N, C-alpha and C positions, 0 to 999 in steps of 0.2 A: 398650416400648409393642407393643401385640397386632399382629398381621399384619395386621388389617383397617384399624386406624389408621393403621399404616405405609403401607400402600396408600394412603388419602387423602390422607397428607401428602406421599410422594412427587407424586401426582396436583394438589395444590395446586401446587407448584412448576413442574411442566410445564407448568400453565395460568396461571401468573402473568400478571398485567398490571400495569404501572405505573399508579398512580392518582395523582390529583390531591393527596391526602394525603401521598404519597411526596415529590411534590416542596415540599410544602409543610415537611414535616420536614427536607430538604435546605436549604432557605431559612432554617430556623432553626439548623440547625448552622453552617452559614457566617457567619452572623450571629455564632453564640456563638463558633467558632473563628478568624473572620478568615483564613482560610486558604484558596485556591482549590484545588481537587483535580481530578484528572482522573478520567474516565468509570468507569475500574476502581475506583477509590477510592470514588467515590460509589456504585459497584454494591454494593462490601462493605458501605457503609453503609447502604444501601435493605434490602438482605438481612438485616443485624444485627437492624435495626430492626424488620421485619417479622416475624422471627422470636421477637424479645422480645413483640411483640404476640401471637403464637401461645399463647406460654407462658403469658402474663397471661391469655389466654381461658379456656386449659386449667386454670390454676390456680382461676380463678373460677368456672367451671363444674364443676370436682371440690368447691368448698367449699360447692356446696348442698345436699351429704349426706356421710354417711360413705362413702367407698368400698366396693362390696362386695368382699369376700374370704371364703373358704370357711372360713378358719379362724379368721375374728374371731367373737364374741358379740355379738346385739344384743338390743334392749329395745324392747317395743310404743311405737308412736306415734313410732320412729326413724326420719328421713328417710335414705334409701339411694340413692346412686346407684351405677348399672351402665355402666363405660365401654366394657366388652366388648360392650354392645348398644346404641352409639352413644349412651351419656351418657343413658340413659332412667332418671327418677327415680320413686319410690316410697317409700310408706310402710308399714313392718312394720304388720300389723293383726293378727298371730297368731304362736306359738309353739308346735311341737308335737316330741317326740322321734322322732328318726328309728327307722327300723327296716329295717336292712340287717345282716345276720349276719357280712356279710365285713370290714365297716368296725366300728371301736371305736367306742363309743358318741357319737351328735352328736345335732344339733337341725335342724329344719325351721323356716324362716321363711316366713310369707304375708305377701306384698308386694303391695299394692294400687298399681297403676300410674298416675302422674298423666294418661299420655297418652291412654287411654282406659277408666280403671275396672276392667281386667281385674286379676283376682288370680290372682299367679303364685307358686309355690314354689321356694325355693333352700336348699342346703346351709348348713349354719353349725356353728361349733364342731368343724369336720371336722379330725382329727389327721394323718390322710395329705396328703401332699405335694400341691399343685396349681397349677398354672402362674399361676392368678390370684394365688396368695398373694405372689409376685414382681412381678407384672407393672407396670411402670412407664407412665403415661400422661403424662406431660411430654413436647413434641415436642423439645426441647434437649436431652434426653438420649440420642436417638438418632440424629437428624438435625443436628448443628451446622453453623454459619454457613459455616463452610471447606468442609464437606464440600459443603453446597448450592451454594457457589459453582464449586468444581470440576465439579459435575454440571449445573448449569443458568446460570451466570455469563455465559456468550457470548451467549445468548438474551435473558436479563435486561439484560445491557450494551446488547444492539442498541436493544432498546425505550428502554431510559432515554435512550440517545443521541437517536432521533429525538424523545422529549418533551422533552428540553433543548431541540434546536434549534428545536420549536415555539413553546415557550413565551419570551414576550417578557420576562419575569421574569429569566432568565439569560442571561449571554454569555461567550464563551470566546476565548482567547489561544493560539494552538497547540494544547495537549493538554488544558488546565485551563480550568475553570469557575470562575463566580462568580456572585454574585446582580448583575445590571446596575445596581441603584439604591443599592449599596454599592460601587462602584467610585469611587476618588477622582477629582475632577476634577484634572487637570495643566494649571497656568495656560499660555499661551502663550510668555512669558519663559522658561520652564523648555524648553519644545521647541525654543526658538531657540537654547539653550545647547547643546542636541545636535546641532542644526544645526552650530552653530561647531565643535565638536569632532570632528565628521566631515570637516568641511572642512580643519581641521588635521591629520586622518589619511588626508590624499587621496582622500579619500571614504568609507574604512572597510576593513576591517570592525570594529566594536566592540561589544563586549556591552553587552545593558542595566546591568549592575552599574557600569559604567565612567561612564556618566551619572549614575548617583545617588550617586556622590562628590561631584559638581560641583552637585548640585541640594539644597535646603533644603527636604525634604520634612518633613511632621511627623513628629516623633519618637516620638511616642505610635502612629504606625501600623505592625504589624508589616512587616519587611520583605519579606514575602512576598506582601503586598498591595501595596505600593510598586512591586516589580518587573511584578507585572500590570498595574496601573494605568496605569504608564508605557507598557509595552509594548502597550495597549490603546490607548492616546493617539496612539503613534506609527504603528500601525498603519492607524489612519484620518486620517493626515496623509500626502498624496502626495508630501512631499520625501523620505520614507524609504522604504526595501525593507528587508525581513526576509529574510535571505541565509542565514542557519544552517541546519545540517543536523538532521535529528531530534534532537529533545530539547535543542539548543543554540539561544537566539536571539541572532544577529548582526544588525548593522544595517550599511547603505550607504546614501549619497545616492544618490537614483534618477538626479538629473541629472549624475552624476560614473560614472556605469556604462557599460559600453561600449555602443556604440549596436546592435551586435550581439546584446546581451543582452535588451535593449530590444525590438528588433523581428526577426522571423524573416528571415535575408537570403534575398536572391531565390533564391539557388542552391538553398536547402534548402526550397521551399515547396511543398509536394504538395496538389494537388485529387486528392480521392479519384476513382477512374475506376470506372464500373461496369464488370462483367465476369462472365463465366460459370465460377467457381469449381470447378462440376461436372467440368469437363473436364480437371481437370491429376490426372496419375495419381500413384502412389506416388514412382515416380521424380524427377518434377517435384516434389513436396512436400518430398523428401527436399532437393532443391538448395535450393530457398527459405529450409527450415532452415537448412540450411548458409552462405548468402549472410547469412541475419540481417539484412535490411533492417528499419532501425526503424521504419518502415510499413507492413510485412508484416502480416499480420492473425491469422496463428495461429502464429509462429514461436516464441512465448514456452513454450510448451509442448514443440515439439520443440527446440529448439536447445538445448545443454547452457550451463546457468547456473553460472559459476564465479564463487569468490570469490578465486583466485589469479591468475595471471598469464594474460593473453587477449591474442591475435593479432587484429589487425584488418587487412582490404585497405582501403588507402586509396580511395575513391570520388571522382571528379571533382568534383561538389559541394562534398564535405568539404575536398577539397584547397583548392578555390579561397577556400573561408568561414573557414579555418583551425578548424575544425569536427572532431569525430567523433561518428558516431551512438549515439544512448542506447538501445543495442538490449538483448536479451533477456541478451547474453553479458556485456553491460558493466553491466548494471542494478544488480548486486550491488558491484562494484567502485568507483562514483562515489556519494559522499555524495548521499543525497535527502531529500526531508522530504514528508509527507503533503499539507501546508497552502501551504507556500512553492513559487512558481513557480522563484525565481531561487535556487541554491545556490552559495556561493562556496567555493572551496576550493585546495588548493596542488599545481601539477604538480612533480615533481621530474624534471631532465632526468637521464636513466641513465646517459649517456657524462661530463658534467661536475658535476654534481650542482646546478647552479644550480635555485634555486627560482624559479617564476613563475604568477601567478594563473590559475586556471581558473574556469569557471561552468559548472552543470549549468542548462540551461533544459529544465524537464519538457514545458511545453507544445510545445514545438517538437520535443523529442526529440533534442536534440543536448546537445553539449557543448563550449564554445567557449573560445580561448585559445591555439590552437597556430600561427597562422599565420606569426609569426616562426621558431618551431622549425621548421615545416617548410621555409621559407627556408632558415636556417641549415645543414642538411643535406641541401637539394636532394631533399627528397623528390618524388615525382612520382606522379600517378593509377597505382595497381595496387601501389603501396611497401607493405609491411609495417611495422605500428606494433604495437610490445609494449609492453604495460601491465600494472602489476602494485601491489599495495598499497605504499606508502610505507612507511619506517621510523615516521614518526609517524602517529597517528591522523588521518585526513581526507585523507593525502597520497596522490597518487598518482604511482609513476613511470613515464615515459614514455621510450622507446628505439625507434631504428631499427637495422636490422642493416647496419652501414655497409659499403661496401667501393668500389672505384674502378676499373672497366672502363676500360681504356687505349685502346682501339679502340670504347667504347661495345657496347651489346648491342642486337639484330635486335628493334628493336619495330613494332608498329602504330602508326605516326605520322597526325597528321590535319592536313590544310590546308583551312583554312575560308576562303571566299569570301563575298561580298555576299548570294547566295543560294543556295549551293550547296558541297558541302566533297567531300573525298579521301580515301580512305587508302591507306596504302601501307606496306611493309615495309622500313624504312630503319635504318642504323645511327644508334644515339642515345644520348647520353650518360647513363650511371647510375650513381648513386652508392650505393644501398642496395638490397637483396635485395627481389624483387618476386613477385606471382603472375603468373605467364606467362597466365592467361586473361582477368585484368583489365589489367595493363599497358597504357598510352598513352603515345606521345608526343606532347605540346601544346606546341611550339615557341611559338605564338602566343596564349595563351588567351583575350587582348583579342578578336580575330577572331572565336574559337569563341562568346562570349558576345555579340558583335553578331547573329551568323547563329543565335544560340539565339534573340533577340530576334524575329527575323522569322520564325524557326519556329513562332511560340507559336500561331497560329490552325490548325496542323495538326496532323491527328489523330494518335493513337498508332498507328494502325494504319498511315496512308500515311507515318508518321516509322519505323516499324520494317521496313516494306518496305525503303524505300531504304536503311535501315543495314544489313539484311543482305545486300543486293545486293552493297554496298560491300565489306563482310566476306568474301562468299562466293568472290571472285575472287583474295583474297589465299590461298587456300590450294590446293592441287594437288587434294585431295579434294573443293573447294568445299563443305565443310563449316564448320557453324558452332555453335560453342559457346554456350548461353545465357547463361553467365556473361559471355561477348564482348560479346555483344549487349546485355544489359544493362548493361555497363559504357559502351559507346558511345552508347546511346541517353539516358545518363543526362547527356551531355554539353550535350544539348539538352534535357530535359526529365527533371525529377524524377519519378521512378516506381519502385516496388519491381518485383521480378520476376514477381511473379502476374500482373497485367495484360498482361505481354508473353508468358509462358508461355501464356496463353488465348488468345493472337492466333496464337502458332505451332500451339497443339492442333488450333484449330479452323478457320484459314486454308487453304485449298485449294491453294493454292501452296507451304506447308511441308510438308515428308516428314520424319518421324523415322527418324534411323539408328540411334537407342539411345545410350544413356549421355547423354542432353541433347545431343546433337548432331543437327543438322537440316540439310537441303539444300532446293533448289528441286526442285519436282517434276518427274521426268526427269533429274535431276543426283546419281540414287543413286550 
């Protein structure tokens, strides 16, 4: 293909638009193959089909006349096409000898152009080499579908997904798409069989294929379409919840899932609070990233995302709810899914090897299933929790750094009353390693929770001020670290660090001592 046509070809794919005809082609393809496909496979199919169309159009265009090549001979009345001139067509109306002593004898053809009747002359029977003698004008020979997908597949795939989502002719299950009218109807009795099987499995999870083994679906329907149709029906029945990780469909009975999975525990509910983020300096932003609260705005880019072992400092709300944050550090460790809100997986106790169920709740940004484990090892707010990939795919190993302090450790300990609280440093029984800035002794969690209910109408500014003053008197320097303040405020109000940091930065009563330590004005 010459340079001009190559450039036009590249521009064609850069400006590619998915058309109704492309969707019609995919409909016929699915009707013929009866095989649901993901968007990437459908994109490959559209590119290959369009490329074939371009090749056919090129062949049809080139078939209107003999392709002009300088080394060929021509006759009067012959039709000639000039691909190098944008596929101009013309008729040979005269032939004369060429006259150039630098070349061997050749001829010159006079061609009358169809476009405007103009006559132009071209060399023919030229013995010397010329690029047009070997030029290829079929697009597939210079730009294959695979090359097109590598260069333009992402933008075409986005377009195609948008068109599929808008079209009522198509539907999807997970990452697979199919023609809506071709989906099998699954009778209610078959769905009742699935419910009974899950009930016998203590709610689940079970893969789709396990149901097919007990269902009498038409044998002439390909298994891929049977699976798609059954999953389509299960997703639209409120009795069932799809809880598998990406690429794996697993089913659970919704009424047998833990309440903490179906509804976000009160301890973890966060209502976004307006604050002035521009007052946070680099030191404060760095601390926000280290804390890596799941509700922080921009820590995903700043925090170190890891697929290996991760350590989390246990915050009071998660300690009470039996959960862990689904933050940036843990996002690659726990199995997740693009479309499923609940993902069932398996925890492995790093100490005993015991396995127990865990749940990722994407919408709530937490992982549930650790309440009994926290109690078993006497973890407390501020304890370190170590997590690592398990030996089997999808399993997560969880460990605590166990030790026993005979006399206890000096910890900030809270005493809550009906309408107030106090903090003091006392010896407190400790069974695991902990973060000194975050650790809290909470001998009576119920009284703290009652007080938190009574504090619901208090502003974050007022609560932060009171907590700060309680913490300040515990230090000889009367200094309070932001991490400690964040940890104690979260006893009463679920909030990420940034709104608290903004209060510190903008409040006249607070003075920065550096390194995220603060004091009251006049108490530097």
